C-alpha positions in Angstrom: 0.0 0.0 0.0 1.5 3.3 -1.0 0.2 6.1 1.3 1.7 9.4 2.4 2.7 9.6 6.1 3.2 13.3 6.0 3.4 16.2 3.5 6.0 18.8 4.3 6.1 22.2 2.6 9.6 23.1 1.6 11.5 26.0 3.2 11.8 27.4 -0.3 14.8 28.3 -2.4 18.0 28.1 -0.3 21.7 28.1 -0.8 22.2 25.8 2.2 21.2 22.2 2.8 17.9 21.9 4.8 16.9 18.9 6.9 13.3 17.5 7.2 12.1 14.9 9.6 8.9 12.9 10.3 7.8 10.0 12.3 5.5 7.2 11.2 3.0 7.1 14.1 1.4 3.9 12.9 4.0 1.5 11.4 3.0 -2.1 10.8 4.5 -3.9 13.7 4.2 -7.3 12.1 5.8 -6.9 8.8 8.4 -4.9 6.9 7.7 -1.2 6.4 8.9 0.5 3.2 9.7 4.2 3.1 10.7 6.7 0.4 10.6 10.4 -0.2 8.7 12.0 -3.0 10.1 15.4 -3.9 8.2 17.8 -6.1 10.1 20.8 -7.3 8.6 24.3 -8.0 8.1 23.3 -11.6 6.2 20.2 -10.8 9.0 17.7 -11.6 8.8 14.6 -9.3 11.8 12.7 -8.0 11.8 9.7 -5.6 14.4 8.7 -3.1 15.7 5.2 -2.8 13.3 2.9 -0.9 14.4 2.0 2.7 12.9 -0.9 4.6 12.4 -1.0 8.4 11.3 -4.0 10.5 10.3 -3.3 14.1 11.8 -5.8 16.6 11.8 -5.4 20.3 15.3 -4.4 21.3 14.9 -6.1 24.7 15.0 -9.7 26.0 12.9 -12.0 23.9 10.2 -13.6 26.1 8.0 -16.4 24.9 4.3 -16.2 25.5 1.7 -18.9 25.1 -1.9 -18.3 24.1 -4.5 -20.8 25.3 -6.8 -22.0 23.9 -5.7 -21.4 20.3 -8.0 -21.3 18.3 -10.4 -19.6 20.8 -14.0 -18.6 20.9 -14.8 -16.5 24.0 -11.7 -15.9 26.0 -7.9 -16.4 25.8 -5.3 -16.8 28.5 -1.8 -15.3 27.9 1.0 -16.9 29.9 4.6 -15.7 30.1 7.3 -14.8 32.6 5.9 -11.3 33.0 8.1 -9.0 35.0 5.3 -6.6 36.2 1.8 -6.7 37.6 0.1 -4.9 34.7 0.8 -4.2 31.1 -0.5 -2.5 27.9 -2.2 -5.0 25.6 -3.0 -4.3 21.9 -4.7 -6.7 19.5 -4.3 -6.2 15.8 -6.2 -7.8 12.9 -4.3 -9.7 10.2 -4.5 -6.5 8.2 -2.6 -4.6 10.9 -5.6 -2.7 12.2 -5.8 -2.1 16.0 -9.0 -3.8 17.1 -8.6 -3.9 20.9 -6.5 -1.9 23.4 -6.4 -2.8 27.1 -4.4 -0.2 29.1 -3.1 -1.5 32.4 -4.3 -5.1 31.9 -3.9 -7.0 35.2 -1.4 -9.9 35.4 -2.4 -12.5 37.9 -0.2 -15.5 38.6 1.7 -14.9 35.3 -1.5 -14.8 33.2 -3.7 -12.3 31.5 -7.3 -13.1 30.6 -8.9 -11.4 27.6 -12.5 -11.5 26.4 -12.6 -12.0 22.7 -16.3 -13.1 22.2 -17.2 -10.0 20.3 -14.3 -10.1 17.9 -14.8 -11.4 14.3 -13.5 -14.8 13.2 -9.9 -14.5 12.0 -6.2 -14.3 12.8 -5.0 -11.8 15.3 -1.7 -10.5 16.7 -1.2 -9.6 20.3 1.4 -7.1 21.4 2.1 -6.7 25.1 4.2 -3.8 26.5 5.3 -4.3 30.0 6.0 -1.4 32.4 9.8 -1.6 31.7 9.2 -1.2 28.0 9.7 -4.9 27.1 7.5 -6.0 24.3 6.1 -9.5 23.8 4.2 -10.7 20.7 2.0 -13.7 19.8 -0.6 -14.8 17.4 -4.0 -16.4 17.9 -7.0 -17.6 15.9 -10.6 -16.5 16.8 -13.2 -19.0 15.7 
């Protein structure tokens, strides 16, 4: 999908090099993201930069998480060696759309229980961010 993250108006004609920055606030966390710059000069001439790819991986310790049952119908239990008592849970559809966000989900005895009964049938990705910033990811199927 080719979509603009941001349009930036140029500073204008300049004899010095100018720097522009932007941040992709909604990158796809589960696949490779491709970026390029489209530059349109004052005469309407278009040039594209080289394409750069970025894949987001947690830069912290990899923690394995189990999802049970999987496939699931009404509820899932997430089990891992969590290091905190609560965490931020996001569930994304296979298309990368955020479908559920539970801020400060409670962790009891190393488990998080999530209700999924109202979700559509399909494949989903879970992203858990612990209080220390560590990120854990898993996949499940909703029947």
